[in-house]
C-alpha positions as CSV (number, residue, x, y, z in Angstrom):
1,M,-14.1,29.3,12.3
2,D,-17.3,31.1,13.5
3,I,-20.4,29.8,11.7
4,R,-22.9,30.9,14.3
5,P,-24.3,33.7,12.2
6,L,-25.2,31.2,9.5
7,R,-26.8,28.8,11.9
8,Y,-28.8,31.6,13.6
9,F,-29.9,32.9,10.2
10,I,-31.1,29.4,9.1
11,A,-33.0,28.8,12.3
12,V,-34.8,32.2,12.1
13,A,-35.5,31.7,8.4
14,E,-37.0,28.2,8.9
15,H,-39.3,29.3,11.8
16,L,-39.8,32.9,10.8
17,N,-39.8,33.6,14.5
18,F,-36.9,34.9,16.6
19,T,-38.2,33.6,19.9
20,V,-38.7,30.0,18.6
21,A,-35.3,30.1,16.8
22,S,-33.5,31.3,20.0
23,K,-35.1,28.4,22.0
24,E,-34.0,25.9,19.4
25,L,-30.5,27.3,19.5
26,F,-30.4,27.5,23.3
27,V,-29.4,31.1,23.3
28,A,-31.0,34.4,24.3
29,Q,-33.2,36.1,21.7
30,P,-31.1,39.4,21.8
31,A,-28.0,37.4,20.9
32,V,-29.8,36.0,17.8
33,S,-31.0,39.4,16.8
34,Q,-27.5,40.8,17.2
35,Q,-26.0,38.1,15.0
36,I,-28.6,38.6,12.3
37,A,-28.0,42.3,12.3
38,L,-24.2,41.8,12.0
39,L,-24.7,39.4,9.2
40,E,-27.0,41.8,7.3
41,K,-24.5,44.6,7.8
42,K,-21.7,42.4,6.5
43,L,-23.7,41.3,3.4
44,G,-25.1,44.8,2.8
45,V,-28.6,43.6,2.4
46,K,-31.7,43.0,4.4
47,L,-32.4,39.3,5.0
48,F,-35.7,39.7,6.9
49,L,-38.7,42.1,6.8
50,R,-39.8,42.5,10.4
51,D,-42.6,44.2,12.3
52,K,-44.3,43.7,15.6
53,H,-46.4,40.9,14.3
54,S,-44.4,38.9,11.7
55,V,-41.0,38.0,10.2
56,Q,-40.6,37.4,6.5
57,L,-37.6,36.6,4.3
58,T,-36.7,39.1,1.7
59,N,-35.9,38.0,-1.8
60,A,-32.2,38.3,-0.9
61,G,-32.8,36.3,2.3
62,A,-34.5,33.5,0.3
63,V,-31.5,33.2,-2.0
64,F,-29.1,33.3,0.9
65,L,-30.9,30.6,2.8
66,K,-30.3,28.1,0.1
67,D,-26.6,29.0,0.0
68,A,-26.2,29.1,3.8
69,K,-27.5,25.6,4.1
70,E,-25.1,24.4,1.4
71,I,-22.2,26.2,3.1
72,I,-23.0,24.5,6.4
73,K,-23.3,21.1,4.8
74,K,-20.0,21.4,2.9
75,L,-18.2,22.7,5.9
76,E,-19.4,19.8,8.1
77,E,-18.4,17.3,5.3
78,S,-15.0,19.0,5.1
79,I,-14.5,18.8,8.9
80,E,-15.4,15.2,8.9
81,N,-13.0,14.5,6.0
82,V,-10.2,16.3,7.7
83,Q,-10.7,14.3,10.9
84,Q,-10.9,11.0,9.0
85,A,-7.7,11.9,7.0
86,E,-6.0,12.6,10.3
87,E,-7.0,9.1,11.5
88,G,-6.0,7.5,8.2
89,L,-9.6,6.7,7.2
90,I,-9.2,8.8,4.0
91,G,-6.0,8.9,2.0
92,T,-3.8,7.0,-0.4
93,L,-1.6,4.0,0.4
94,N,1.3,3.3,-2.0
95,I,2.2,-0.4,-2.1
96,G,5.2,-1.9,-3.8
97,L,5.5,-5.6,-4.6
98,L,7.4,-8.2,-6.6
99,S,5.3,-9.8,-9.3
100,V,4.8,-13.2,-7.8
101,P,5.4,-13.8,-4.1
102,V,2.2,-12.2,-2.8
103,R,0.1,-12.6,-5.9
104,E,-2.6,-14.6,-4.1
105,F,-2.0,-13.2,-0.6
106,L,-2.1,-9.5,-1.2
107,P,-5.5,-9.2,-3.0
108,L,-7.1,-11.0,-0.1
109,L,-5.4,-8.5,2.3
110,I,-6.5,-5.5,0.3
111,R,-10.1,-6.8,0.0
112,K,-10.3,-7.2,3.8
113,F,-8.8,-3.8,4.4
114,R,-11.1,-1.9,1.9
115,R,-14.2,-3.4,3.4
116,K,-13.2,-1.6,6.6
117,H,-11.7,1.5,5.0
118,P,-13.5,2.1,1.7
119,N,-12.3,5.7,1.4
120,V,-8.6,4.7,1.2
121,K,-7.2,4.6,-2.3
122,I,-4.7,1.8,-3.0
123,R,-1.9,2.2,-5.5
124,L,0.2,-0.8,-6.5
125,S,3.6,-0.7,-8.2
126,Y,5.9,-3.5,-9.3
127,Y,9.6,-3.3,-8.7
128,Q,12.7,-5.5,-8.4
129,V,14.1,-6.1,-4.9
130,G,16.8,-3.5,-5.2
131,Q,14.4,-0.8,-6.5
132,M,11.9,-1.6,-3.7
133,I,14.4,-0.7,-1.0
134,E,15.2,2.7,-2.7
135,K,11.5,3.5,-3.1
136,L,10.9,2.8,0.6
137,K,13.8,5.0,1.7
138,S,12.7,7.9,-0.6
139,D,9.0,7.7,0.7
140,E,7.7,6.8,-2.7
141,L,6.3,3.7,-1.1
142,D,4.5,3.3,2.2
143,I,4.9,-0.4,2.4
144,A,6.7,-3.1,0.2
145,F,6.0,-6.8,-0.2
146,T,9.4,-8.1,-1.0
147,L,12.2,-10.5,0.0
148,S,14.4,-10.5,3.0
149,L,17.6,-10.5,0.8
150,G,19.8,-7.8,2.3
151,L,16.8,-6.0,3.9
152,Q,17.5,-6.6,7.6
153,S,20.8,-4.8,7.3
154,I,19.2,-1.6,6.2
155,G,18.5,0.9,9.0
156,G,15.2,2.7,9.5
157,L,13.0,-0.1,8.3
158,E,10.5,-2.3,10.0
159,Y,9.4,-5.6,8.6
160,K,6.9,-8.5,9.1
161,T,7.9,-12.0,8.0
162,L,5.1,-13.7,6.1
163,W,6.6,-17.1,5.1
164,P,10.0,-18.7,4.2
165,Q,11.2,-19.3,0.6
166,S,14.2,-20.9,-0.9
167,H,16.2,-21.0,-4.2
168,C,16.3,-23.7,-6.8
169,I,18.7,-24.8,-9.4
170,I,17.1,-24.3,-12.8
171,L,18.0,-26.6,-15.7
172,N,16.9,-27.4,-19.2
173,Q,14.9,-30.7,-19.2
174,D,17.6,-32.4,-21.3
175,H,20.4,-31.4,-18.9
176,P,22.2,-34.5,-17.4
177,L,21.2,-33.4,-13.9
178,A,17.6,-32.6,-14.8
179,N,16.1,-35.8,-13.3
180,R,17.7,-35.4,-9.9
181,T,15.5,-34.5,-6.9
182,S,18.3,-32.4,-5.4
183,I,21.8,-31.1,-6.3
184,N,24.7,-29.9,-4.2
185,I,26.0,-26.6,-5.3
186,S,29.5,-28.0,-5.4
187,E,28.4,-30.1,-8.4
188,L,27.9,-27.0,-10.4
189,A,31.5,-25.8,-10.3
190,H,32.1,-26.4,-14.0
191,E,28.6,-25.4,-15.3
192,P,28.1,-22.2,-17.3
193,F,25.7,-19.8,-15.4
194,V,23.2,-17.2,-16.7
195,M,21.8,-14.7,-14.2
196,L,19.8,-11.6,-13.8
197,D,21.8,-8.4,-14.1
198,R,23.1,-7.4,-10.7
199,H,21.5,-3.9,-10.8
200,E,18.1,-5.7,-11.1
201,A,18.5,-7.7,-7.9
202,P,21.8,-6.9,-6.1
203,P,21.1,-9.0,-3.0
204,G,20.2,-12.1,-5.0
205,F,23.1,-11.8,-7.3
206,D,25.6,-11.4,-4.3
207,L,23.9,-14.3,-2.4
208,L,24.6,-16.6,-5.3
209,L,28.2,-15.6,-5.6
210,A,28.7,-16.1,-1.9
211,A,27.0,-19.5,-2.0
212,C,29.3,-20.7,-4.8
213,A,32.3,-19.3,-3.0
214,N,31.3,-21.2,0.1
215,H,31.6,-24.4,-2.0
216,G,35.0,-23.5,-3.3
217,F,34.4,-22.0,-6.7
218,S,33.4,-18.8,-8.6
219,P,30.5,-19.3,-11.0
220,N,31.3,-19.3,-14.7
221,L,29.0,-16.5,-15.6
222,V,28.5,-16.5,-19.4
223,S,25.6,-14.1,-19.7
224,T,23.2,-11.9,-17.8
225,A,19.8,-10.4,-18.7
226,S,17.5,-7.7,-17.3
227,R,14.3,-9.9,-17.3
228,I,13.5,-13.3,-15.9
229,E,12.0,-14.3,-19.2
230,A,15.3,-13.8,-20.9
231,V,17.1,-15.8,-18.3
232,Y,14.7,-18.6,-18.8
233,M,15.1,-18.4,-22.6
234,M,18.9,-18.8,-22.2
235,V,18.5,-21.8,-19.8
236,D,16.0,-23.3,-22.2
237,S,18.5,-22.8,-25.1
238,D,21.2,-24.6,-23.1
239,I,23.4,-21.6,-22.8
240,G,23.7,-22.1,-19.1
241,I,22.0,-22.9,-15.8
242,T,20.8,-20.5,-13.2
243,I,19.7,-20.3,-9.5
244,L,16.6,-18.3,-8.7
245,P,13.9,-18.1,-6.0
246,K,11.5,-21.0,-6.1
247,Y,8.4,-18.9,-6.5
248,L,9.6,-17.9,-10.0
249,Q,8.6,-21.4,-11.1
250,L,5.2,-19.9,-11.8
251,Y,6.7,-18.0,-14.7
252,A,8.8,-20.9,-16.1
253,P,8.1,-22.8,-19.3
254,P,7.4,-26.5,-18.9
255,T,10.7,-27.4,-20.4
256,L,12.6,-26.2,-17.4
257,R,13.3,-28.2,-14.2
258,F,13.5,-26.7,-10.8
259,I,15.8,-28.8,-8.6
260,E,16.1,-28.5,-4.8
261,I,19.5,-27.5,-3.4
262,E,21.0,-30.0,-1.0
263,G,21.7,-28.5,2.4
264,D,20.0,-25.4,1.2
265,N,21.5,-22.3,2.8
266,L,20.0,-20.0,0.2
267,K,16.8,-19.5,2.2
268,F,15.1,-16.2,2.6
269,D,11.7,-14.8,3.7
270,V,8.8,-13.2,1.9
271,L,8.0,-10.2,4.0
272,A,6.3,-6.8,4.3
273,S,8.6,-3.8,5.0
274,W,8.0,-0.2,5.8
275,K,9.9,2.8,7.3
276,K,9.9,3.2,11.0
277,I,9.1,6.9,10.6
278,N,6.2,7.2,8.2
279,K,3.8,10.2,8.1
280,N,0.9,8.4,6.4
281,P,-1.7,7.5,9.1
282,T,-3.3,5.0,6.8
283,L,-0.2,2.8,7.0
284,S,-0.9,1.8,10.6
285,L,-4.4,0.7,9.8
286,F,-3.1,-1.4,6.9
287,I,-0.4,-3.0,9.1
288,A,-3.0,-3.8,11.7
289,E,-5.0,-5.7,9.1
290,L,-1.8,-7.4,7.9
291,E,-1.0,-8.5,11.5
292,L,-4.5,-9.9,11.8
293,M,-4.2,-12.0,8.7
294,H,-0.7,-13.2,9.8
295,S,-2.2,-14.3,13.2
296,Q,-4.5,-16.6,11.2
297,Q,-1.4,-18.8,10.5
298,I,-0.9,-17.9,6.8
299,V,1.6,-20.1,5.1
300,D,3.4,-19.9,1.8
301,P,0.6,-20.0,-0.8
302,Y,3.0,-21.5,-3.4
303,K,4.0,-24.4,-1.2
304,K,0.9,-25.6,0.7
305,T,-2.4,-23.8,0.7
306,T,-3.7,-20.5,-0.5
307,P,-4.5,-18.1,2.3
């Protein structure tokens, strides 16, 4: 990309002197004259009126001077933008998340990141756990804030654990077990269960079935729903009980009780996950900021303090 003729032309036009222009450009005067002559030949117009005593811009030269400066400015901006894009300083970062687990943590992370990288666009999309994994694998997401349920067994993904979480038994406030501080899963063998549809959260659904099986029974599943709100409605209507991640308590009506599970083996982690091979250079900058925040001893914001 040879822009020397434009730079030479601008220097001569601003000084109206070939000798001064050549000194400013640190080139020999004949080289400047040659480049101007080639530019005039290419454009098919005279840019300067020259004699032994003076140099003047023609009308065409005056018009071209304005355009030449604009071309140089735009080209320099474009080169800088390309270099910043290569370094991840300009671009778009697609983030997937569940609705609650990082509701307080993620905005803080994004604010810190954008203060350092204001030219990066952030796109946020909400998905269920199962959807999140598929979006990561198909490169529709650069990074996902999700749960560890089934994630570590999937190849090609990296992840950063943020904080631990657990499940709770969820009951209507009038249920006979509602005043307990903890319940063993084996006590639920004869209870009707309501759950999220398996296709909405396959790992969580399978984890619950396995937990019940480990206690010697298969849950009496009486109904499923595609939304948490519908599951809560069924529990509140005394259609059945359910077991869900503790963080979902933030969505629950006050008439429901979240009871700890004795000997809880239904623990999981809230984490950030991304593909090992990702072509978005902005991702590494975002992960660096995430690592920095994590090094500041962030804890579960829904258990202790807000990060």
